[in-house]
N, C-alpha and C positions, 0 to 999 in steps of 0.2 A: 504494500500499499504506500503510495507516495505521500510523503508528509509535506505540508506547507508551513512556512514561518511568516507570521505577520510582522510587518515592518512599521515601527513607530518612530515618529519624530516629535520634536518639542511642541510643534504646533498642535499635536493631538492631545497634549496635557493642559490642564488648566493652571494658570498662574495666579496666586493670591493678590499679587500687587502689594501696595502699602495701604494701611488704614486711611480713611479720609480725614481723621482728626489732625490737628496741628501738632500734637504730641502723643506718643504711644510707646509702650514698653516692647523691647526687642532683645534678642540675643545676637551677638556678632559671631558668625560661623567661619568667616574667612576675611582677612584684611591684608591685601597685597600691597596696596599703596593708597593714599587718600582718595584717588579717583576710582578705586575699585574695592569697596567694602561690602560684604555680603551679610545681610540681615535675615534672621528667621523669627517667626512668631514664638512666643515663649513655650507653647505647647508642641512645638514642631518635633523635638527629639523623640518624644513618646510615640508619636505617629510614624516617624521614620523607622524606628526600631521594630515596631509591629509589622510594617511592610517588609522589613529586612528579614524577619523570620520566615515570611512567606517566600521571599526570594531565595533564602538559603535551601529550603525544601525543594524548590524548583531547580536550582542550579546544581545541587548535589545528586539529583536524581535524573536529570534530562540527559539524553545522548545527543550531544551537539554534532549535527552533520558536517561532513567535511566541506560541503558547499557554503557553510556559514562564513560570510565575508562582509562585515559591516561597512557601510559607506559613510562618508562625512555627513553629519546631521542626524544619523540614526540614534535612537535611544535603545540602550542595551542594559544588561545587568553586569556588574563587575565586582570582583573580589577586591577589597581594600586591604593592602598588607598591614596597614596600621593597627587594625583591630580584628582582622579575620572575618569581617562581616561583609554582606553583599548589599549593594546599593544601585540605584539608578544612575546611569551616566549617559552623556551624549558625546559622540565621537567628534572631535574637533580637527584631527589631522591623522593621515595615514603615513607612517614612517617606514623606512627600510626594515628588512628582517622581521616582517610580520609584527611590527610594533605599532601601537596606536596611542595618540594623545587624547585623553578623555577628560571630561569635567564631571565631577559629582554634582548633579544638578540640584540636590537638596541642601548642599553645603557651599558650593562655589569654588572648592579647591580643585586642582588639576593634577594629573599624573600621567606617566607613560607606562603602559601595560602591554603585556604580550598578548597574542591572539588567544592563548589558552586561558587567560583570565577573563575573557569576555563570553557572555552567554546571551542567547536570544531572549528578548523581552516577552512577557506574557501580558494578557489583557488587564490583569489586576493592577498594573502600574498606572493605569488610567484613573483608578479610583481616588488616588491621593493627589491633590494639586501640588505643583512644584513648591517647595518649602523655603527656598532661598531667593531673595531679591537683591540684585546688585545696585548699590547706590554709590554716591560720592559725598565726601565731607566738603563743607563750605570753606575750603582752602585751595589755593593754587600754587604751583611750583614757580617761584620767581625766575625770571630769565637768566639771572646770574648763576643759577645752579643747574647742572646738567642732569642731576638725579636727586632723589630725596635723601637727605642725611640719614646716617645710621640711627641716630637718636629718634627720628620719626618712625623708622621701621620698628624700633623697640617699643614705642608707645603703641603702635598698631598691634604688635604681637601681644602685648598685655591685654588688649581688648577682646581677643578671641575667647570664646566660651564664657564671656562675661555679659551681664544684663545691663542695659542702658535705657534711658528715656531718649527716644529719637524725636527731634524737633525739626519741623520744616522751616527753613528760613523765609523771611518776608519777601526777599527778592532774589530768586535763584537765576535770574536772566543771564548773568554773566558766565554760567556754567553750561555744560553740554546737556543733551536730552535725558541723561540718566537722572533718576530721582536724587535730589540733593538733600542732605539732612545734616544736623549736628547731633552729637551724641553727648548726653550728660550722665555723669556717674549717679547711679540711683541713690547712693548714700550721701555723697559729698556735694553733688551738684556741679562738680567741675566739668568743664567743657573739653572734649577731646580736640576739637578744632582749635581752641585757644592754646592748648598745650602745644600743638604742632606749629601754630603761628609764632609762639614764643621761641621755639627752636629755630624756625626759619630766620627770625630777626637776628639771632646770634650766629647764623651760618653765612653771613655775607663774606664775599671773598677776603682772604687774609691780605694785609698790607704787604706790598713788595716794592722795595725802593729801586725803581727802574723807570727809564723812559723808553720810547719806541723809535725804531728807525724804519722807514719805508724802503730802504735801499734794496731789500730782498724781494720786494713785491713782484718784480718781473719774473722772478723764479719761484713764485708761490711760497715764499718763506715768511715766517713771522719772526722778527728779530728784536731781542732786548739789547740795549747798550747801556754802559755805565752811566750813572746819573751825572757824573762830572764831565762827561764828554761834551764839548761845545759843538752845537750843530747850527749852521746858518738857517735862517728862516726859509722855509719852502714858500712857493707862490701862494699856496693855500693858507699857510700860517700867516703870511703877510696880509692876506685878506682879512683874517680874523683880527689882527693887530690894528687894522684900520677900520674895524666895525663893518666890513663888507659881509654880505650874506654868503654862506657856503652851501653848495649843493652836492649831490652824490657824484656828479661828474668831476668835481674838484678833488675827490679822494680816490686812491687806488682801492680796488676791490680784490679780495682773495678770489683766485680762480682755480677750479678743479681741473687738473691736467687731463686731457683727453687720453683715454686708453691706459691711464696709470692708476693702480690700486692705492687708495688712500684711506686711512682709518678716520672715520668721522663719527660724530654724535648727533642725534636729532635734537633740535631745540624748539620746533613748533611743527605739529603734525595735524593738518586739516583732512587730508585724504591722500591716496597713492598718487593723485594728480597735483598735489600741492602741499609740499613740506619743506622744512628748512634744515639744512645741515651746517655744521661747523667742524673744521678740522680739529681732531682731538689733540694733536701736538701743540696747537695754538691756545689752548684753554688757559695756560698759566699767563700768557701775555695778555689775554683778554681780561683775566682777573686783575692783573696789574693795572690795566686801564681803568677798570671799575673802581678800584681803590683810589686812583688819582681823581676820579669824579665824585669823591664822597659827598661833597656839599658845595656845589657851584653857587647856591643861593647866598653864601657868605661874602662873595666878591663880584656878584653880578646882579643886575636888576631884572625883573620880568621882561620877557621878550615878546614883541608883536611879530608873529610869524607870517610867512607867505608859503603858499603851496609849493612843495618840492624842496624846501629849505631843510638843512640839517640842523638840529638843535640838541641841547642837553634837556632831557625830559625826566621828571620826577614820576616814577612808577608807583602806583597806589598800592600794589599788592605787597611790596616789601620796603617802600619808602627810600629806595636807592635811586641813583640817577644813571641814565643810559643815553647813548646816542640814538636819535630817532629822526625819521623823515616825516615831514608834515604832509598828510594826504589831503586833508579838507579843513577849511576854516569857515565857520558860520557864526557870526557875531563873536562871542567870547569862547565858543565851543570848538575844540580842536581835535581832529582824529590823527593819530600818529602810528607809525610802524617802527618798532625797534630794530634797527638795521643789522645789528649783530646777532639777532635771534629769530626775528621773523614774526613775533606776536604783535598784536595791535591793541590800542587802548583809545578811548574817548576821554579827553581831559579838558582843562581850561588853559588859557594863556598864562595864568599865574604859575603854572607847573613848568613853564619853559624858561630856559636860559640860553644865552648864546654860547656856542662852543669856544673853549679856550684853545690856544695853540697846541698845548700838550695833549689835547684829546684827539689830535688829527694825525698822529704819526703812525698809528696802527691801522693797516687796511681794513676796510669793512669786512667782517668775518662771516656774516650770514649769506648763505647761497640758497636761493629758492629752486626746488628741484621737482621733477616729475619722475615717476618710476618707470623704468624701461622693461619691456618684456611681457606686459599684460595689460589688459584693459577691462573696463566694467562688462559684466555679463549682458546687461541690457542698456543700450544707448550709451550716453556719455556720463551718466551719473552713478556714482558709487553708492551701493546700498549701505544702510546704517551698520549692518553686520560686517560688511567688508571693511568699512572704516575702522570699526572697533578692533577687528582682527589685525589690521595693518598697524594700528597704534600699539597693540599689545606686542607685536613683533619688534618694532624698532624703537620704542620708548625706553629710556633708562638703560641703554646698552650701547656698546661700540659696534660699528658696522664697517664692513669693507665696501667702499664706494668706488666705482669705476665710471667715470664720465663717458657718455657716448657723444656728447656734443658740448662745446665750451660754454661754461656758465660764468657770468661775471657779477652776479649780484643784482643785475638789473632785469634780466630775463630768466626764463625757466631753463634749467640745466637737466637734460635727460640722463638719468644715472641707473646703473645696475647696482643692486645692493645685495650683499651676502651676509648671512648670519650663521655662525657655526659651520661654515663650509657649504651651506645651501643657499640658493638664490631666493631672495624674499619673494620675488614674482612667482617662482615655482611653487612656493608654499601657498600663496594665495590661490593659485590655480588648483593645486591638489586639494585644498580645503573647500573648494566650490565657491569661492568668493570672487574669482576672476576668470577670464579666458586668456589663452596664450595669444601673444602678439609677436609676429615675426619682425624683429627689429634689425635683421641682418641684410635687408635688401639694399644693395648699393644704389646710391643716387648720383654717383660720379660718373661723368661722361668719359668714355675711353677715347 
């Protein structure tokens, strides 16, 4: 008798979402970073363990057919090595050597498992709604930091398996589409977001006594020179000394060399079609610059900007100063892009100061890029799931970047990215978030 296996996906399961109240009790089941915190209802564990017993009976008695080969997005049963229990998982990626990257959907944690640890799902998995909801805390990573400090990871680790009062913020508009919450300790009332914000304020770049030279800009190098070295004023510095406006064209930009592998970090990620990279080896020089810009307000007056101009701008998230380009001016409201990182902010002219000569010696570090080798499955717009998968892949890690076309900070640079020896584009295609794009077609006339 031929047997058939039902295929279930997350869309077949109900999600509880978050309560409609402004505050409610929750348990933190997983906390990877402030932008990915998983919350459960307080009664979730009892329900999950009851289902786990049913899954144990099923998985230890079923004969898994040799044809069982889960696809990305399939919901299965999996053995968790941590406690020897069986739980519901969704397949996120198919790896070499019959290994799978899965996520335990009732908790939010992920693991790599072998094919032998996976079992076909049964209809009973539909009876219990998904018990974990991914949220983000009402804090954001300052552009001066390429990753969350270890102290932040420690705070998040202390939150797992602990009960909190979750509070919805009054204005979550500055965050992404994920639910935004603050978590308050049930006993003390202390805010997790406030604890993380305090750590971020202390984690600004360390002071470095150095200045910068642009002499290596043509060779794509970032160079620090001794503070005592006398340097003649460049044309751009002379502009500043005479209060003339400075524009992007007046400064050298870091360029990704075509065909050469470079270690980079992401600083702003909107989608595979728009993200910003900075060369990892230049981060120390960039931190040096940010220290020099510690407080321009002490020796400069507020600046009346014009579109396209470069200014020193006070960033509201961490109260530090950064180089930024003016995108739009409407009355006293100004939209800027931080040119060394790629993120944008709407502020007022009171937060702007003219750039000082010492701020101009380091080439602009941010390079806006688009991912080579894949494209959206439908049309030109990336799905929410594809964007989230791409962000998970390239945020908070070093990447091997190879430019397919010269980028200069003004236009989009087409780049191939590798993570742990595997092309990021290939991972998106394998996980069902993109389709392959042949980028090797020559456009050069013979």
